[in-house]
C-alpha positions in Angstrom: -1.7 -1.7 24.7 -0.1 -5.1 25.0 3.7 -5.5 25.4 3.7 -8.0 22.6 2.3 -5.6 20.1 4.5 -2.7 21.2 7.6 -4.8 20.9 6.5 -6.1 17.5 6.2 -2.6 16.2 9.3 -1.4 17.9 11.4 -4.1 16.2 9.8 -3.6 12.8 10.0 0.2 12.8 13.5 0.3 14.2 14.8 -2.2 11.6 13.0 -0.3 8.9 14.3 3.0 10.0 17.8 1.8 9.9 17.4 0.5 6.4 15.7 3.7 5.2 18.5 5.8 6.4 20.2 4.8 3.1 17.2 6.0 1.1 17.7 9.7 1.3 21.4 9.6 0.9 23.1 12.9 0.1 20.7 15.4 -1.4 22.0 16.2 -4.9 20.9 19.8 -4.6 20.4 21.1 -8.1 19.3 17.9 -9.8 15.9 18.2 -11.5 13.9 15.9 -13.8 13.4 16.6 -17.4 9.8 17.3 -18.4 7.5 14.3 -17.9 7.2 12.2 -21.0 4.1 10.0 -20.7 4.9 6.5 -22.1 1.6 4.9 -21.2 -1.8 5.8 -19.8 -3.7 3.6 -17.4 -7.2 3.8 -16.1 -8.0 5.7 -12.9 -10.7 5.8 -10.3 -11.8 8.3 -7.7 -11.8 7.8 -3.9 -13.5 10.6 -1.9 -12.8 13.1 -4.6 -9.2 12.2 -5.3 -8.2 10.5 -8.6 -6.0 7.4 -8.2 -4.5 5.2 -10.9 -5.9 1.7 -10.8 -2.3 0.5 -10.1 -0.5 2.2 -7.2 3.2 1.8 -6.7 3.9 -0.1 -3.5 6.5 1.2 -1.0 8.0 -2.0 0.4 10.8 -2.2 -2.1 11.4 1.5 -1.8 11.7 1.3 1.9 13.7 -2.0 1.9 11.1 -3.7 4.0 10.2 -6.8 2.0 8.8 -10.3 2.3 11.5 -12.8 1.4 10.3 -16.0 3.1 13.5 -17.8 4.1 15.8 -16.1 1.5 17.3 -13.5 3.8 19.9 -12.4 1.4 17.2 -10.9 -0.9 16.5 -8.1 1.5 20.2 -7.1 1.4 20.2 -7.4 -2.4 17.2 -5.1 -2.6 18.8 -2.5 -0.3 21.9 -2.4 -2.5 19.9 -2.2 -5.8 17.4 0.4 -4.7 19.8 3.2 -4.0 18.5 6.7 -3.4 18.9 7.5 -7.1 17.3 4.3 -8.2 14.3 5.0 -6.0 13.8 8.4 -7.5 14.2 6.9 -11.0 11.6 4.2 -10.1 9.0 6.7 -8.9 9.6 8.8 -12.1 9.2 5.8 -14.3 5.9 5.0 -12.5 4.7 8.5 -13.4 5.7 8.1 -17.0 3.7 4.9 -17.2 0.5 6.4 -15.8 0.9 5.5 -12.1 -0.1 8.7 -10.3 0.3 7.4 -6.7 3.0 5.8 -4.5 2.4 4.2 -1.1 4.8 5.3 1.6 5.1 5.1 5.3 5.1 8.1 7.6 8.7 8.0 8.7 11.4 10.7 8.7 13.5 9.0 6.0 10.6 8.5 3.7 9.3 12.0 4.2 12.8 13.3 3.4 13.0 11.1 0.3 9.6 12.4 -0.8 10.7 16.0 -0.2 13.8 15.4 -2.4 11.7 13.8 -5.1 9.3 16.7 -5.3 12.2 19.2 -5.2 13.5 17.5 -8.4 10.1 18.1 -10.0 8.3 14.8 -9.3 4.5 15.2 -9.0 3.4 11.7 -7.9 0.6 11.6 -5.3 1.1 9.8 -1.9 -1.0 7.2 -0.2 0.6 7.1 3.3 0.3 4.9 6.3 1.6 5.1 9.8 3.0 2.4 12.0 3.2 4.8 15.0 2.1 3.4 18.3 -1.7 3.4 18.8 -2.3 4.1 22.5 -5.4 5.5 24.3 -4.1 9.1 24.1 -3.3 8.7 20.4 -0.6 11.3 20.7 2.0 9.6 18.6 -0.5 8.5 16.0 -2.1 11.9 15.7 1.4 13.5 15.2 2.1 10.9 12.5 -1.1 12.0 10.7 -0.1 15.6 11.0 3.4 14.8 9.6 1.7 13.1 6.6 -0.5 16.1 6.0 2.4 18.5 6.2 4.3 16.3 3.6 1.3 16.7 1.2 -0.3 13.3 1.7 -3.3 12.8 -0.6 -4.8 10.0 1.5 -3.8 7.8 4.4 -4.8 4.7 6.2 -4.3 2.7 9.4 -1.6 0.1 9.0 -2.9 -3.5 8.7 -1.0 -4.9 11.6 -2.7 -2.3 13.9 -6.1 -2.9 12.4 -5.8 -6.6 13.0 -4.7 -6.1 16.6 -7.1 -3.4 17.6 -10.2 -5.0 16.2 -9.3 -8.2 18.0 -8.3 -6.6 21.3 -9.4 -3.0 21.5 -12.4 -2.4 19.2 -13.4 0.9 20.7 -9.8 2.3 20.4 -9.9 1.2 16.8 -13.0 3.3 16.2 -11.4 6.2 17.9 -8.3 5.9 15.8 -10.4 5.9 12.6 -12.2 9.0 13.7 -8.9 10.7 14.4 -7.7 10.0 10.9 -11.0 11.3 9.4 -10.7 14.5 11.3 -7.8 15.6 9.1 -10.0 16.0 6.1 -8.3 13.8 3.5 -9.4 10.4 2.3 -8.9 7.9 5.2 -8.9 4.2 5.0 -8.4 0.9 6.9 -5.8 -1.7 5.9 -6.1 -5.3 7.1 -4.6 -8.8 6.7 -7.5 -10.5 8.6 -10.9 -10.6 7.0 -12.5 -10.2 10.4 -11.5 -6.5 10.3 -13.7 -5.9 7.2 -16.5 -7.9 8.8 -16.3 -5.8 12.0 -16.2 -2.5 10.1 -19.2 -3.5 8.0 -21.2 -4.8 11.0 -20.5 -1.7 13.0 -21.0 0.6 10.0 -17.8 2.5 10.7 -17.3 5.5 8.5 -14.2 5.9 6.4 -13.4 6.1 2.7 -11.7 2.9 1.5 -10.2 -0.5 2.4 -6.7 -1.7 1.8 -7.1 -5.5 2.0 -4.7 -8.4 1.2 -6.1 -10.6 -1.6 -4.6 -13.4 -3.7 -5.3 -17.0 -4.6 -3.4 -20.0 -3.1 -2.3 -21.7 -6.2 1.5 -21.3 -5.6 3.8 -23.8 -3.8 4.9 -21.7 -0.8 1.4 -20.8 0.2 1.4 -23.8 2.4 4.8 -23.0 4.1 3.4 -20.7 6.8 6.7 -18.8 6.5 6.0 -15.2 5.6 4.4 -16.5 2.4 0.6 -16.2 2.6 -1.6 -13.2 3.3 -5.1 -14.4 2.2 -5.9 -17.8 3.8 -9.5 -18.0 2.4 -9.8 -16.2 -0.9 -13.3 -17.6 -1.6 -14.5 -16.1 1.7 -12.9 -12.8 0.8 -14.7 -12.7 -2.5 -18.0 -13.4 -0.7 -17.5 -10.7 1.9 -16.1 -8.0 -0.3 -19.0 -8.5 -2.8 -21.2 -6.8 -0.3 -18.8 -3.9 0.5 -19.8 -0.6 -1.0 -16.4 1.1 -0.6 -13.4 1.3 -2.9 -11.1 -1.7 -2.3 -7.4 -1.4 -2.8 -6.1 -4.9 -3.0 -2.5 -5.6 -1.9 -0.2 -8.6 -1.8 -2.0 -9.6 -5.0 1.2 -11.3 -6.3 1.9 -12.9 -2.9 5.2 -11.0 -2.7 6.3 -12.2 -6.2 5.0 -15.8 -6.0 2.2 -15.3 -8.5 2.8 -14.1 -12.1 1.6 -10.5 -12.7 -1.1 -11.1 -15.3 -2.5 -14.1 -13.3 -2.5 -12.0 -10.1 -4.1 -8.9 -11.7 -6.8 -10.9 -13.4 -7.7 -12.7 -10.2 -7.8 -9.5 -8.2 -9.8 -7.4 -10.5 -12.2 -10.1 -11.8 -13.1 -10.9 -8.2 -13.8 -7.4 -7.0 -10.7 -5.3 -6.3 -11.0 -1.7 -7.6 -7.3 -0.8 -7.3 -4.1 -2.8 -6.8 -1.1 -1.8 -4.7 1.9 -3.4 -6.3 5.6 -3.3 -5.3 7.8 -3.1 -8.4 11.4 -2.7 -9.3 12.1 -0.1 -12.0 12.5 -2.9 -14.7 9.0 -4.3 -13.9 7.0 -1.1 -14.3 6.6 -1.2 -18.1 5.4 -4.8 -18.2 3.1 -4.6 -15.2 1.4 -1.5 -16.5 1.0 -3.0 -19.9 -0.5 -6.1 -18.4 -2.8 -4.0 -16.2 -4.3 -2.4 -19.3 -4.8 -5.9 -20.9 -6.5 -7.2 -17.9 -8.8 -4.3 -17.4 -9.9 -4.6 -21.0 -11.0 -8.2 -20.5 -14.8 -8.9 -20.5 -14.6 -11.0 -17.4 -13.1 -8.0 -15.6 -15.3 -5.3 -17.1 -18.4 -7.3 -16.4 -17.4 -8.8 -13.1 -20.0 -9.6 -10.4 -18.9 -6.9 -8.0 -19.8 -3.4 -8.9 -16.9 -1.0 -9.5 -16.2 1.5 -6.8 -13.9 4.5 -7.3 
């Protein structure tokens, strides 16, 4: 494995771990949620036998690892707003509004936060990913998968940064890594930022259950900045390639980290082939975003879109 890639992940995961140390906070012991009061229902779909809400709660805001372009103060603001109690409140609000799954990384702070949430009576499912080093022996990565299983993960996937790198530099190790995930017996997926990952998987007919792929249009000012601001450099090509993919597609970065209005982003993602969306939300955004999700999914251009629905 290259030194560049190892250092990249070390810096990212170390910074993230330090930030997440504030997530768990002091366990409140006897705190428990009142009975769940459903405020909204949203459509669901099935991936490898597991039912997922069409909107999945993203984990970046929960873990304080967010894309802020050049506005560095926003990360600090997010960390101060999303206190441990606010994070539990956000996840509970998601459940109340029909979101049955949250996306979390396999790290000790996040696993402890999930444990505390479930101790309080939360029942949200988990779609987990690992940023553990991927080396030839796969020891760290395998342990990360095991940790996810023990935490009750309902599905997991290979982090997009690793997929991008492995397909480009170590394609056989990529295949081996996917097979390792699949051996645990829960739905396993592949995330990617680069469309070449999808093209490689389809060409090689690699077996797994779903894609987690970035997707958004480029009709927003900062798309041209090349400063942590664009994750889908050729959306038309994405539409063309994904139209031929016969696996569930969870689209992420659909709002380009807040640059695209929710209804616009959801319409673009679903009408052009996404089956699910992974959306990072603060607590005060959940009600509106789930309402807009239902509006968009009821539109004729979405219901009768060119790509078949999967999941």
